[in-house]
C-alpha angles and dihedrals in degrees: 000000000000118000126208097216096179092062093047093046091056090069108016135045102167126053128190121206119208113189112206114190092177091058098059098293093286134156115230111204118204125189130213118208125246093226096060117103091213129011121231104207091202091065114047131142112259103234104171146343115227132187104197129067091217088066088057090051089056090053091049090058091057107032144032101263124198111204118208120317098338114163105245104151095131094047097052096076122088115236122216101223092191092068 
């Protein structure tokens, strides 16, 4: 599967991968928008469903990827570097 990263990067900069063994061993990839002040990892946009771990490795080279239920509360807030 070929990804068009430039289109995805225009709207999303963090992706969350949810592996579901009970749903055919698939990886559900959710995106979190750039314009949100804080991301709620319970409510992402479902971007794609993948079936190979190598496809996830390609995403990890181009995005910040949250795998499973990792605790990321402090990293989900945007920081204004000018202040």
